[in-house]
C-alpha positions, 0 to 999 in steps of 0.5 A: 503491574497493570498500572506499570504496563499502561505507563510503558505502552507505546504508540504503534508506528509503521516505517516505509523505505522508498527505494527508487531504483529500477532495471527499467521503467514500466509504461504505466508507472507514476511512482518516483524511480530512476534506472541506474545500477551505480554502486556509488549512488547506491552507497550514498543513498544507503548512507543517507537513509541510515542517517535520516533514520537515526535522526528520526528515531531520536524523535520517536521514543514513545513509539514502537515500530510494528511494520516496516515496508521496503517499496519502490522502485524495485528493492530487490534490484537495489540488492540485499546488502543495502536493504540489510544495512537500512533494516539494521539502522532501523533496529538501532534507532527505533523500538522494533516489535519482536513480531513486526511485519517486515515486507520487501517488494520484488520483481521476479527477474531480480529474485535470487536464492542468495538474495532471499537467504540473506533477507530471510536471515536479516528478519524480513518475513513478507514478500510482495511480488509484482507479477501483473499478468501471466501473458508475456505479450502483455508484460512486454507491452507494459514494459515489465522486465520479466516473463511469467515463467520467471514469476513462477520460478521466483515464487518457488525460490521464495517458498524454498527460502522459507518465507511464509507470507507471500503477496502477489500483485496483479493488474486488470484492464490491461491493453488487449486483455479480455474478461476470459483472459483475466479469469485465466490469469487468476486461475493460473496465479493460484498455482503459486499458492499466494497468501495474499493477492492485490488486484489493481485496475490499470490507471493511466497517469499523465506523466507516464509513456502509456498516457500518450497512446492510451486511446489506441492500445486496446484498453478495455472499456469501463463496463468490462473492467467492472466485470473483471473486478467483480469476477476477481471478488467472487473468484477469490472469495470462493477459494478462501481469500477474504476481501478486506480492502477494495483491491486486496484479498488475503487468506485468514490472518494474512492481511498487509498490516503495513498497508492497513495503517494507511486505510485505518489512520495509523501513524507512519514515517517514510524515508527516501525521495518522494516518501510520505509520512503521517506523524505527530498530526502532520503529513509531509513528503520529501523531495522527488529527487534522489540526488537532492535527498542525498545532498539534503541529508548530507548537508543538513539542508531541507528535504521537505517538499510539502508539509501540512497540519491536518485540521479535524474536519479534514481528518474526518473526511479522510476517515470516510475516504480511507475506511470506506475502502475497507470492509471494516467500514465506518461507524457512528460511534467512532465518527462522532467521538473522534470528530464531533460531527453528526453521523445521522446525515451521512447515514441517510445517504448510506441507507439510500446506497443500501437500497441500491445494493451499494452499501450494507450495515452490520448488526453491530452498526458498521457501514461498509460498501459492497463490491458493487459499491466499491466500483462507484466508491468515488461518487459515494464518498464525494456525496458523503464529503459534501454532506459532511461539509454542510454539517454543524459540529455536535454541541457535546461529545457523545457518551 
């Protein structure tokens, strides 16, 4: 029986569906999305995704899907009918685990009781809602299409519908935001009793409207934003939310299993315009245009915008970059066995970081960054990558 179970073991796989439709475009958003409510385009998009999923499923018979994530864009603006059809196509085309985590992103203004009942019935079991702030003035500045009161009402509707795994996204470092205002936001949001909270620092991207007036809108300085971050870490820890990644905090057992795949090197397939995948040793991204994506699927044309085969040393660098985002961290055993590169030079640097309160080593030998270290993680990881580039491969695989 044990031999048989080994033969039927399948590789875990995550699926991401990029739904590129929004009611309006936020001032800071760099994700690919378009503002349309065209039922004809929606139908074409749904058909294209379902066909793409069917084609991909035939290539993955040895995989079992254990996480599915509908992101965007705003999936709830797109609507429950299209989401249900796509989820059904995934179930037909892939082996989906019975306990799969199935998430949809939501904006408060597009959360209705009818939509929630339908998605719950279809098997969606996790919601990630973009709240961002409890200050309506700030929300308007950001171009958010909702008020804080709508967010509170949406959270109540989500619970009433029976969805028991609810995540809320917040942002700090917002125009005009003070440390005290950020503390108030954290306190207010806890009244919704979320199971998971993501706290993202505002990042001003060049392709966004905010870029053009970033210097005149009162964005807090780096020191204030650092204080905001550390405040969130301590505040949420004291209230039962464990930090497991730079920006993510969860109650016990309720981390985002899908997003963890990105940080822990798991395989995933993305569907939709601008969706990315890491599958079969290759990383690839589809065209950043919903109409080109639909046409490519319909005619059998190319929809791939970029494809890369990742060499082992680059994978080793990704291990350092992504694992050090998490509180799981890195270890000599994993690093040397997987990548045949010496860990000792990296550890020398990590010891120096530890002496400055930026890193710690567990009794089991795992290195992770402290909250203070996560604030300067880009610098720490850059140093580690430079050290790795200069290292010579091990002459034999560690036992």
